C-alpha positions in Angstrom: 101.3 127.5 92.7 104.6 125.9 91.3 103.9 123.4 88.6 104.4 119.8 89.8 107.1 118.0 88.1 106.3 114.0 87.5 109.6 112.4 87.0 108.4 109.0 85.6 111.2 107.0 86.2 111.7 108.1 89.8 107.6 107.4 90.2 108.3 103.9 89.1 111.1 103.4 91.3 109.0 104.6 94.4 105.9 103.6 94.1 105.9 100.5 91.0 103.9 100.3 88.0 101.0 98.7 89.5 100.3 101.2 91.7 100.8 104.3 89.1 97.6 106.0 90.2 99.0 107.1 93.4 100.7 110.2 92.2 103.7 110.3 94.4 106.7 110.9 91.9 108.4 114.2 93.4 106.8 113.4 97.1 109.8 113.0 99.4 107.9 112.6 101.9 107.2 109.3 100.7 110.6 108.2 100.4 111.2 106.3 103.5 108.0 104.4 103.5 108.4 103.5 99.8 111.8 101.9 99.8 112.5 98.2 98.9 111.4 96.3 102.0 109.3 98.8 103.5 105.7 98.0 104.5 103.8 100.2 102.2 106.4 99.1 99.3 105.5 95.4 100.1 101.8 95.8 100.1 101.8 97.8 96.7 104.3 95.0 95.7 100.9 92.9 96.4 99.4 94.7 95.0 101.1 94.9 91.6 101.5 91.4 91.8 97.6 90.7 91.9 97.2 93.4 88.8 99.3 90.8 86.8 97.4 87.5 87.9 94.4 89.5 86.9 95.8 90.8 83.7 97.1 87.1 83.0 93.8 85.6 84.0 91.4 87.9 81.8 93.7 88.2 78.5 94.5 84.5 78.7 98.6 83.3 78.6 99.0 84.3 74.7 97.2 87.2 74.2 99.1 89.4 71.3 100.3 92.5 71.0 99.4 95.0 68.4 100.9 94.9 65.2 101.0 97.5 62.8 101.4 98.1 59.1 104.4 99.3 57.2 103.3 102.5 57.0 103.1 102.8 60.7 106.7 102.9 60.7 107.5 107.1 60.9 111.1 107.4 62.2 114.1 105.3 63.1 113.6 103.5 65.9 114.8 105.2 68.9 117.3 103.7 71.2 117.1 103.7 75.1 119.4 102.7 77.8 123.2 102.4 76.9 123.5 103.2 73.3 127.4 102.3 72.4 128.9 99.9 75.1 132.2 100.6 76.3 133.2 97.2 77.6 136.3 95.6 76.3 134.8 92.2 75.3 132.0 94.1 73.5 134.4 95.9 71.7 136.2 93.3 70.4 133.2 91.1 69.4 132.0 94.6 67.4 135.4 95.0 66.0 135.0 91.4 64.4 131.1 92.3 63.1 130.3 89.4 65.9 131.8 86.5 64.2 133.0 85.2 67.5 129.9 86.3 69.6 128.1 83.2 71.2 124.7 82.7 72.9 124.6 80.5 75.8 121.7 78.6 77.2 122.5 77.5 80.3 121.4 76.7 84.0 118.1 74.2 84.6 118.3 72.9 81.3 118.4 69.4 79.6 120.9 70.5 76.4 123.3 73.6 77.1 123.3 75.3 73.6 125.8 77.7 72.0 124.7 79.4 69.2 126.2 82.0 66.8 124.3 84.6 65.0 124.6 82.7 61.8 123.0 79.7 63.6 119.9 81.6 64.8 119.2 83.3 61.7 119.1 79.8 60.1 116.6 79.3 62.5 112.9 79.9 61.5 112.1 83.4 62.1 109.4 85.9 63.1 108.9 89.6 61.9 106.7 91.9 63.7 106.1 95.5 63.5 105.3 96.3 67.4 105.1 99.4 69.3 108.0 99.8 72.2 106.6 101.8 75.1 109.5 103.2 77.4 109.5 103.6 80.9 110.1 107.5 80.3 107.2 108.1 78.3 107.6 107.8 74.5 107.4 105.2 72.0 108.1 104.2 68.7 106.6 101.7 66.1 109.7 99.6 64.6 109.8 96.1 62.7 111.6 93.3 64.6 112.8 90.1 63.0 114.2 87.2 65.3 114.3 83.6 66.2 111.2 82.9 68.7 112.6 82.1 72.2 110.1 78.9 72.2 112.3 77.5 69.5 115.7 77.9 71.1 114.4 77.1 74.7 112.4 74.1 72.8 116.1 72.7 71.8 117.4 73.1 75.7 114.3 71.4 77.3 114.2 73.4 80.1 114.1 71.2 83.3 110.6 70.7 85.4 112.2 73.1 87.9 112.6 76.1 85.3 110.2 78.9 86.2 112.3 82.3 84.6 114.4 83.0 82.0 117.4 85.2 83.1 118.8 87.5 80.5 122.5 88.2 80.9 124.0 91.4 79.3 127.3 92.8 77.8 126.8 96.4 78.6 128.0 97.5 82.0 125.0 99.7 83.8 127.0 100.8 86.7 130.6 100.6 88.2 131.1 100.1 91.8 133.7 99.4 94.5 132.6 96.0 93.9 133.5 96.0 90.6 130.9 96.7 87.6 127.4 95.5 86.7 126.1 94.4 84.0 122.4 94.5 82.6 120.3 91.7 83.4 116.5 91.2 83.4 114.2 88.3 83.1 110.8 87.0 82.2 108.6 83.8 83.3 107.9 80.9 81.3 104.7 81.8 80.3 106.2 85.3 78.1 109.4 83.3 77.1 106.7 81.0 75.3 104.5 84.0 73.9 104.8 83.4 70.2 105.8 87.4 69.7 108.4 87.4 72.5 111.7 86.9 69.9 115.3 86.8 70.1 115.7 89.9 67.7 118.8 90.1 65.3 117.0 92.1 62.7 115.4 95.6 62.8 113.4 97.6 60.0 114.9 95.2 57.5 118.9 95.1 58.9 120.7 93.8 61.0 120.0 95.2 64.9 122.4 98.5 64.7 124.6 98.7 68.2 122.2 101.5 69.7 119.3 99.0 69.5 121.1 95.9 70.8 123.6 94.3 68.4 124.0 91.8 67.8 121.2 90.3 69.9 118.2 91.6 72.3 115.2 90.0 73.4 111.3 91.7 72.6 108.8 90.9 74.9 106.1 92.9 73.3 103.7 93.1 76.2 106.1 94.5 78.3 107.8 98.2 78.7 110.8 98.6 77.2 113.1 97.7 80.4 111.9 94.0 80.1 113.9 93.7 76.6 117.5 93.5 77.4 120.0 94.6 74.6 123.2 93.2 73.9 122.6 89.4 75.3 124.7 87.0 75.5 123.6 84.3 78.0 120.2 82.8 78.0 119.9 81.2 82.0 116.9 79.3 83.2 116.4 79.3 87.0 114.0 78.3 89.8 114.4 81.3 91.8 115.9 84.6 91.7 117.7 84.1 94.8 121.4 84.3 93.1 120.2 86.9 90.7 121.6 90.9 91.9 119.5 91.7 94.7 117.2 89.0 94.3 114.3 91.0 92.5 114.7 89.5 88.9 116.4 92.2 87.2 118.5 95.5 87.4 115.7 97.7 88.0 113.6 95.5 89.7 116.3 95.5 92.3 116.0 99.3 92.3 112.6 99.2 92.7 110.5 99.0 89.4 107.9 96.1 89.2 108.9 92.7 87.9 105.8 92.4 85.9 106.1 95.4 83.5 103.0 94.7 81.6 101.1 97.2 79.2 
């Protein structure tokens, strides 16, 4: 019998994290039934939503991801996704060591913000040694330093209708006839205000390198790696995902991944 090959990325895109017990990767017969918008896909997404709610109920909104000791860091942080953005805007910012880069906080906020990296570094910081779990099946422990996202949101003062935090990035994830598609992702306000959710500008005691998301990436320690966008330039607070991509909350979510990538 031929050895069954399971491609985890394809599996997640087809069946969803919440239905990971259904070993469907490599089973082409299910492709039509599991396409985004299909009845079976919608059923599985409903099950994933139930899992998400149950996890929040049982673990609580502020359950902490495990943190490790310095001795547990045994290798450089393995990069994921895009590792060297070719975008002209990004290259220009990199050429000036990000002196002209700014983080914009927009959308449903009372006080829009524009912050330089130096201004973020000057704010109270948090350092945490955590494990990064990638959807492709690998893990890596590293030390991250950054500004708690909660502090930035408190300064911007979200409006009552704000429900989600959207991260807009500088890296092009694909090119199509309609133009370049930059990476984008989102979390809800529960995870945004979690004490371990930080806007990371430091990695293992140094400024964040390009391959890991310089000048800024988000760390959402209770979720998988695709929920932690790199190269971010804008944080937008929104009421819904209606105007974002295909309306599912993120680049990979629009292509079949679950919106909540909890671990």
